[in-house]
OpenMM code with the backbone's topology and positions (N, CA, C; nanometers):
from openmm import Vec3, app, unit

residues = "MET ARG THR VAL TYR ILE ALA ASP ASP GLY LYS GLU PHE ASP ASN GLU PHE ASP CYS GLU HIS TYR GLU TRP ILE LEU ASN HIS THR HIS LEU ASN ASP ILE LYS CYS TYR ASP LYS ASP GLY LYS LEU PHE GLU ASP ILE MET ALA ASP ASP THR TYR ASN TYR CYS GLN MET VAL VAL VAL PRO THR ASP GLU CYS ALA ARG GLU LEU SER ASP LEU ALA ASP TYR THR GLY TYR CYS TYR TYR ALA HIS ILE THR GLU ALA GLY THR TRP ILE PHE GLU GLU ASN GLY MET ASP GLY LYS PHE VAL LYS SER ARG".split()
positions = [
    Vec3(-0.1310, -2.1284, 3.0392),
    Vec3(-0.2355, -2.0882, 2.9547),
    Vec3(-0.1779, -2.0169, 2.8314),
    Vec3(-0.2440, -2.0320, 2.7182),
    Vec3(-0.2012, -1.9722, 2.5954),
    Vec3(-0.3221, -1.9128, 2.5234),
    Vec3(-0.3061, -1.7913, 2.4793),
    Vec3(-0.4137, -1.7284, 2.3999),
    Vec3(-0.3811, -1.7413, 2.2481),
    Vec3(-0.4775, -1.7791, 2.1789),
    Vec3(-0.4606, -1.7950, 2.0342),
    Vec3(-0.5586, -1.7058, 1.9618),
    Vec3(-0.5125, -1.6316, 1.8649),
    Vec3(-0.5992, -1.5448, 1.7864),
    Vec3(-0.6148, -1.6103, 1.6508),
    Vec3(-0.7394, -1.6166, 1.6061),
    Vec3(-0.7773, -1.6881, 1.4849),
    Vec3(-0.8340, -1.5884, 1.3825),
    Vec3(-0.7606, -1.5812, 1.2686),
    Vec3(-0.8126, -1.4883, 1.1629),
    Vec3(-0.9338, -1.5475, 1.1000),
    Vec3(-1.0032, -1.4632, 1.0189),
    Vec3(-1.1255, -1.5006, 0.9502),
    Vec3(-1.1080, -1.6231, 0.8616),
    Vec3(-0.9912, -1.6420, 0.8090),
    Vec3(-0.9630, -1.7596, 0.7189),
    Vec3(-0.9182, -1.8795, 0.7998),
    Vec3(-0.9057, -1.8678, 0.9329),
    Vec3(-0.8634, -1.9845, 1.0073),
    Vec3(-0.7205, -1.9855, 1.0507),
    Vec3(-0.6427, -1.8926, 1.0016),
    Vec3(-0.4966, -1.8933, 1.0305),
    Vec3(-0.4850, -1.8491, 1.1801),
    Vec3(-0.3956, -1.9142, 1.2551),
    Vec3(-0.3792, -1.8822, 1.3956),
    Vec3(-0.2571, -1.7979, 1.4239),
    Vec3(-0.2662, -1.7198, 1.5251),
    Vec3(-0.1534, -1.6285, 1.5677),
    Vec3(-0.1524, -1.6236, 1.7199),
    Vec3(-0.0317, -1.6061, 1.7742),
    Vec3(-0.0070, -1.5890, 1.9107),
    Vec3(-0.0161, -1.4436, 1.9554),
    Vec3(-0.0192, -1.3517, 1.8522),
    Vec3(-0.0148, -1.2050, 1.8772),
    Vec3(-0.1336, -1.1398, 1.8184),
    Vec3(-0.2105, -1.0651, 1.8919),
    Vec3(-0.3321, -0.9994, 1.8459),
    Vec3(-0.2970, -0.9045, 1.7303),
    Vec3(-0.1891, -0.8250, 1.7459),
    Vec3(-0.1574, -0.7295, 1.6410),
    Vec3(-0.1289, -0.7960, 1.5115),
    Vec3(-0.0524, -0.9135, 1.5150),
    Vec3(-0.0253, -0.9801, 1.3910),
    Vec3(-0.1474, -1.0352, 1.3235),
    Vec3(-0.2431, -1.0812, 1.4020),
    Vec3(-0.3694, -1.1315, 1.3557),
    Vec3(-0.4489, -1.0211, 1.2861),
    Vec3(-0.4627, -0.9089, 1.3592),
    Vec3(-0.5372, -0.7900, 1.2935),
    Vec3(-0.4731, -0.7458, 1.1661),
    Vec3(-0.3374, -0.7396, 1.1652),
    Vec3(-0.2676, -0.6947, 1.0435),
    Vec3(-0.2959, -0.7912, 0.9255),
    Vec3(-0.2872, -0.9219, 0.9603),
    Vec3(-0.3095, -1.0184, 0.8583),
    Vec3(-0.4580, -1.0056, 0.8016),
    Vec3(-0.5540, -0.9904, 0.8958),
    Vec3(-0.6873, -0.9760, 0.8434),
    Vec3(-0.7098, -0.8460, 0.7594),
    Vec3(-0.6335, -0.7391, 0.7997),
    Vec3(-0.6463, -0.6159, 0.7260),
    Vec3(-0.6047, -0.6406, 0.5784),
    Vec3(-0.4922, -0.7112, 0.5657),
    Vec3(-0.4437, -0.7478, 0.4285),
    Vec3(-0.5394, -0.8329, 0.3550),
    Vec3(-0.6051, -0.9304, 0.4241),
    Vec3(-0.7044, -1.0165, 0.3590),
    Vec3(-0.8186, -0.9362, 0.3119),
    Vec3(-0.8509, -0.8324, 0.3719),
    Vec3(-0.9656, -0.7469, 0.3342),
    Vec3(-0.9315, -0.6363, 0.2294),
    Vec3(-0.8089, -0.6400, 0.1887),
    Vec3(-0.7622, -0.5358, 0.0897),
    Vec3(-0.6889, -0.6048, -0.0222),
    Vec3(-0.7584, -0.6961, -0.0902),
    Vec3(-0.6914, -0.7801, -0.1937),
    Vec3(-0.6506, -0.7000, -0.3236),
    Vec3(-0.7206, -0.5847, -0.3431),
    Vec3(-0.6880, -0.5066, -0.4688),
    Vec3(-0.5517, -0.4476, -0.4586),
    Vec3(-0.4902, -0.4375, -0.3365),
    Vec3(-0.3532, -0.3819, -0.3258),
    Vec3(-0.2521, -0.4673, -0.4101),
    Vec3(-0.2859, -0.5961, -0.4237),
    Vec3(-0.1967, -0.6866, -0.5050),
    Vec3(-0.1890, -0.6441, -0.6518),
    Vec3(-0.2923, -0.5670, -0.6999),
    Vec3(-0.2955, -0.5315, -0.8369),
    Vec3(-0.2175, -0.4050, -0.8674),
    Vec3(-0.1798, -0.3342, -0.7629),
    Vec3(-0.1055, -0.2060, -0.7766),
    Vec3(0.0423, -0.2360, -0.7987),
    Vec3(0.1033, -0.1683, -0.8909),
    Vec3(0.2455, -0.1826, -0.9210),
    Vec3(0.3246, -0.0587, -0.8818),
    Vec3(0.4264, -0.0750, -0.8099),
    Vec3(0.5159, 0.0352, -0.7662),
    Vec3(0.6615, 0.0121, -0.8185),
    Vec3(0.7139, 0.1253, -0.8712),
    Vec3(0.8457, 0.1145, -0.9387),
    Vec3(0.9429, 0.2176, -0.8800),
    Vec3(1.0665, 0.1841, -0.8782),
    Vec3(1.1719, 0.2810, -0.8394),
    Vec3(1.2118, 0.3629, -0.9550),
    Vec3(1.3085, 0.4475, -0.9353),
    Vec3(1.3544, 0.5462, -1.0418),
    Vec3(1.4164, 0.4717, -1.1598),
    Vec3(1.4631, 0.3521, -1.1404),
    Vec3(1.5188, 0.2716, -1.2524),
    Vec3(1.4231, 0.1742, -1.3156),
    Vec3(1.2962, 0.1831, -1.2748),
    Vec3(1.1941, 0.1005, -1.3220),
    Vec3(1.1892, -0.0383, -1.2652),
    Vec3(1.2547, -0.0587, -1.1506),
    Vec3(1.2455, -0.1866, -1.0813),
    Vec3(1.1186, -0.2023, -1.0088),
    Vec3(1.0477, -0.3128, -1.0264),
    Vec3(0.9213, -0.3313, -0.9558),
    Vec3(0.9431, -0.3754, -0.8151),
    Vec3(0.8757, -0.3074, -0.7196),
    Vec3(0.8767, -0.3476, -0.5771),
    Vec3(0.7827, -0.4622, -0.5557),
    Vec3(0.8138, -0.5573, -0.4697),
    Vec3(0.7346, -0.6763, -0.4445),
    Vec3(0.6219, -0.6516, -0.3467),
    Vec3(0.6554, -0.5710, -0.2404),
    Vec3(0.5617, -0.5552, -0.1287),
    Vec3(0.5177, -0.4059, -0.1103),
    Vec3(0.3925, -0.3780, -0.1475),
    Vec3(0.3485, -0.2431, -0.1396),
    Vec3(0.3488, -0.1843, 0.0021),
    Vec3(0.3518, -0.2760, 0.1031),
    Vec3(0.3477, -0.2226, 0.2404),
    Vec3(0.4842, -0.2130, 0.3027),
    Vec3(0.5862, -0.2444, 0.2282),
    Vec3(0.7266, -0.2320, 0.2781),
    Vec3(0.7716, -0.0860, 0.2865),
    Vec3(0.8528, -0.0573, 0.3858),
    Vec3(0.9058, 0.0806, 0.3990),
    Vec3(0.9908, 0.1213, 0.2782),
    Vec3(1.0687, 0.0265, 0.2253),
    Vec3(1.1509, 0.0666, 0.1026),
    Vec3(1.0650, 0.1014, -0.0175),
    Vec3(0.9524, 0.0287, -0.0330),
    Vec3(0.8624, 0.0614, -0.1433),
    Vec3(0.8111, 0.2010, -0.1315),
    Vec3(0.7651, 0.2403, -0.0071),
    Vec3(0.7126, 0.3752, 0.0159),
    Vec3(0.8261, 0.4805, -0.0029),
    Vec3(0.9442, 0.4571, 0.0555),
    Vec3(1.0501, 0.5501, 0.0578),
    Vec3(1.1148, 0.5746, -0.0839),
    Vec3(1.1117, 0.4708, -0.1675),
    Vec3(1.1883, 0.4805, -0.2952),
    Vec3(1.0985, 0.4743, -0.4211),
    Vec3(0.9641, 0.4592, -0.3991),
    Vec3(0.8820, 0.4529, -0.5096),
    Vec3(0.8672, 0.5829, -0.5892),
    Vec3(0.8833, 0.5740, -0.7215),
    Vec3(0.8773, 0.6917, -0.8066),
    Vec3(0.7538, 0.6905, -0.9001),
    Vec3(0.7037, 0.5699, -0.9246),
    Vec3(0.5858, 0.5554, -1.0052),
    Vec3(0.4938, 0.4475, -0.9560),
    Vec3(0.3601, 0.4847, -0.9505),
    Vec3(0.2636, 0.3809, -0.9062),
    Vec3(0.1593, 0.3691, -1.0193),
    Vec3(0.1330, 0.2429, -1.0538),
    Vec3(0.0308, 0.2085, -1.1554),
    Vec3(-0.0904, 0.1531, -1.0836),
    Vec3(-0.2040, 0.2247, -1.0905),
    Vec3(-0.3180, 0.1924, -1.0253),
    Vec3(-0.4222, 0.1538, -1.1318),
    Vec3(-0.4569, 0.0231, -1.1453),
    Vec3(-0.5418, -0.0168, -1.2525),
    Vec3(-0.6938, 0.0154, -1.2433),
    Vec3(-0.7417, 0.0300, -1.1205),
    Vec3(-0.8866, 0.0509, -1.1046),
    Vec3(-0.9105, 0.1542, -0.9925),
    Vec3(-1.0252, 0.2109, -0.9927),
    Vec3(-1.0671, 0.3036, -0.8839),
    Vec3(-1.0733, 0.2296, -0.7511),
    Vec3(-1.1168, 0.0987, -0.7527),
    Vec3(-1.1185, 0.0201, -0.6289),
    Vec3(-0.9765, 0.0071, -0.5671),
    Vec3(-0.8782, -0.0145, -0.6591),
    Vec3(-0.7404, -0.0202, -0.6123),
    Vec3(-0.7033, 0.1179, -0.5466),
    Vec3(-0.7384, 0.2249, -0.6086),
    Vec3(-0.7109, 0.3580, -0.5514),
    Vec3(-0.7723, 0.3778, -0.4146),
    Vec3(-0.8999, 0.3293, -0.3943),
    Vec3(-0.9620, 0.3355, -0.2611),
    Vec3(-0.8890, 0.2578, -0.1590),
    Vec3(-0.8403, 0.1369, -0.1984),
    Vec3(-0.7631, 0.0533, -0.1068),
    Vec3(-0.6267, 0.1153, -0.0771),
    Vec3(-0.5751, 0.1837, -0.1707),
    Vec3(-0.4454, 0.2519, -0.1524),
    Vec3(-0.4650, 0.3686, -0.0525),
    Vec3(-0.5794, 0.4336, -0.0627),
    Vec3(-0.6111, 0.5447, 0.0355),
    Vec3(-0.6245, 0.4797, 0.1756),
    Vec3(-0.6932, 0.3640, 0.1826),
    Vec3(-0.6964, 0.2881, 0.3074),
    Vec3(-0.5625, 0.2572, 0.3631),
    Vec3(-0.4734, 0.2160, 0.2776),
    Vec3(-0.3305, 0.1870, 0.3138),
    Vec3(-0.2627, 0.3058, 0.3734),
    Vec3(-0.2833, 0.4229, 0.3125),
    Vec3(-0.2284, 0.5514, 0.3650),
    Vec3(-0.2796, 0.5790, 0.5034),
    Vec3(-0.4053, 0.5551, 0.5299),
    Vec3(-0.4586, 0.5773, 0.6606),
    Vec3(-0.4068, 0.4751, 0.7589),
    Vec3(-0.3976, 0.3512, 0.7186),
    Vec3(-0.3562, 0.2379, 0.8049),
    Vec3(-0.2114, 0.2545, 0.8456),
    Vec3(-0.1238, 0.2891, 0.7495),
    Vec3(0.0208, 0.2867, 0.7722),
    Vec3(0.0834, 0.4245, 0.7991),
    Vec3(0.0135, 0.5292, 0.7688),
    Vec3(0.0701, 0.6633, 0.7720),
    Vec3(0.1585, 0.7001, 0.6529),
    Vec3(0.1506, 0.6188, 0.5462),
    Vec3(0.2199, 0.6467, 0.4230),
    Vec3(0.1437, 0.7542, 0.3471),
    Vec3(0.1567, 0.8793, 0.3908),
    Vec3(0.0699, 0.9920, 0.3455),
    Vec3(0.0788, 1.0242, 0.1994),
    Vec3(0.1980, 0.9978, 0.1358),
    Vec3(0.2055, 1.0307, -0.0108),
    Vec3(0.1099, 0.9473, -0.0930),
    Vec3(0.0755, 0.8266, -0.0453),
    Vec3(-0.0246, 0.7498, -0.1185),
    Vec3(-0.1624, 0.8139, -0.1205),
    Vec3(-0.1867, 0.9018, -0.0210),
    Vec3(-0.3221, 0.9610, -0.0164),
    Vec3(-0.3503, 1.0554, -0.1313),
    Vec3(-0.2449, 1.1035, -0.1998),
    Vec3(-0.2623, 1.1879, -0.3156),
    Vec3(-0.3185, 1.1091, -0.4380),
    Vec3(-0.3092, 0.9802, -0.4316),
    Vec3(-0.3560, 0.8958, -0.5427),
    Vec3(-0.5012, 0.8683, -0.5233),
    Vec3(-0.5852, 0.9297, -0.6049),
    Vec3(-0.7296, 0.9278, -0.5822),
    Vec3(-0.8090, 0.8500, -0.6879),
    Vec3(-0.7445, 0.8053, -0.7967),
    Vec3(-0.8165, 0.7339, -0.8969),
    Vec3(-0.7221, 0.6477, -0.9738),
    Vec3(-0.7804, 0.5627, -1.0641),
    Vec3(-0.6977, 0.4822, -1.1477),
    Vec3(-0.6051, 0.5647, -1.2402),
    Vec3(-0.4919, 0.5040, -1.2698),
    Vec3(-0.3968, 0.5744, -1.3615),
    Vec3(-0.2553, 0.5496, -1.3182),
    Vec3(-0.1638, 0.6079, -1.3898),
    Vec3(-0.0245, 0.6118, -1.3567),
    Vec3(0.0135, 0.7407, -1.2836),
    Vec3(0.0815, 0.7218, -1.1679),
    Vec3(0.1094, 0.8382, -1.0829),
    Vec3(0.2616, 0.8447, -1.0727),
    Vec3(0.3141, 0.9635, -1.0861),
    Vec3(0.4621, 0.9899, -1.0761),
    Vec3(0.4863, 1.0786, -0.9613),
    Vec3(0.5856, 1.0428, -0.8820),
    Vec3(0.6286, 1.1223, -0.7657),
    Vec3(0.7056, 1.2432, -0.8115),
    Vec3(0.6569, 1.3630, -0.7723),
    Vec3(0.7271, 1.4816, -0.8058),
    Vec3(0.7751, 1.5486, -0.6733),
    Vec3(0.9053, 1.5657, -0.6704),
    Vec3(0.9623, 1.6297, -0.5468),
    Vec3(0.9499, 1.7834, -0.5584),
    Vec3(0.9251, 1.8419, -0.4449),
    Vec3(0.9166, 1.9949, -0.4351),
    Vec3(0.9930, 2.0326, -0.3113),
    Vec3(1.1246, 2.0538, -0.3292),
    Vec3(1.2130, 2.0879, -0.2125),
    Vec3(1.2158, 1.9704, -0.1160),
    Vec3(1.1763, 1.9953, 0.0042),
    Vec3(1.1825, 1.8855, 0.1082),
    Vec3(1.0599, 1.8057, 0.1055),
    Vec3(0.9637, 1.8342, 0.0232),
    Vec3(0.8380, 1.7603, 0.0172),
    Vec3(0.8136, 1.7070, -0.1178),
    Vec3(0.7009, 1.6503, -0.1442),
    Vec3(0.6663, 1.5982, -0.2745),
    Vec3(0.5226, 1.5389, -0.2740),
    Vec3(0.4830, 1.4882, -0.3913),
    Vec3(0.3520, 1.4262, -0.3947),
    Vec3(0.3402, 1.3520, -0.5222),
    Vec3(0.2472, 1.2551, -0.5327),
    Vec3(0.2216, 1.1801, -0.6503),
    Vec3(0.1251, 1.2623, -0.7396),
    Vec3(0.1631, 1.2702, -0.8665),
    Vec3(0.0823, 1.3495, -0.9609),
    Vec3(0.0436, 1.2546, -1.0769),
    Vec3(-0.0782, 1.2608, -1.1184),
    Vec3(-0.1256, 1.1719, -1.2246),
    Vec3(-0.0591, 1.2048, -1.3559),
    Vec3(-0.0060, 1.1063, -1.4194),
    Vec3(0.0642, 1.1232, -1.5447),
    Vec3(-0.0432, 1.1454, -1.6614),
    Vec3(-0.0119, 1.2239, -1.7539),
    Vec3(-0.0991, 1.2485, -1.8658),
    Vec3(-0.0966, 1.1518, -1.9728),
] * unit.nanometer
topology = app.Topology()
chain = topology.addChain("A")
for resn in residues:
    res = topology.addResidue(resn, chain)
    for name in ("N", "CA", "C"):
        topology.addAtom(name, app.Element.getBySymbol(name[0]), res)
């Protein structure tokens, strides 16, 4: 016997977690509009990647809807620094000793 999980768009998975993750991404399309850059200005390809989160120094959020979905991403992944980003704009990561947060650029 084999269990197949089918996403809302018809894509099939053998693993329930992979299917749920795929559907979560399908329901958060505005994340594709957000741009994350490292300290050298290199654009990261995948906003959900650990390297993006760990090395991102600037986040460009074009709309408030993107900001809401970024907040959802923070809740979903535990990437808590993204939770500081509350509205559209350019956000710069400011370190404060062992901690830091994203601050909206003026």
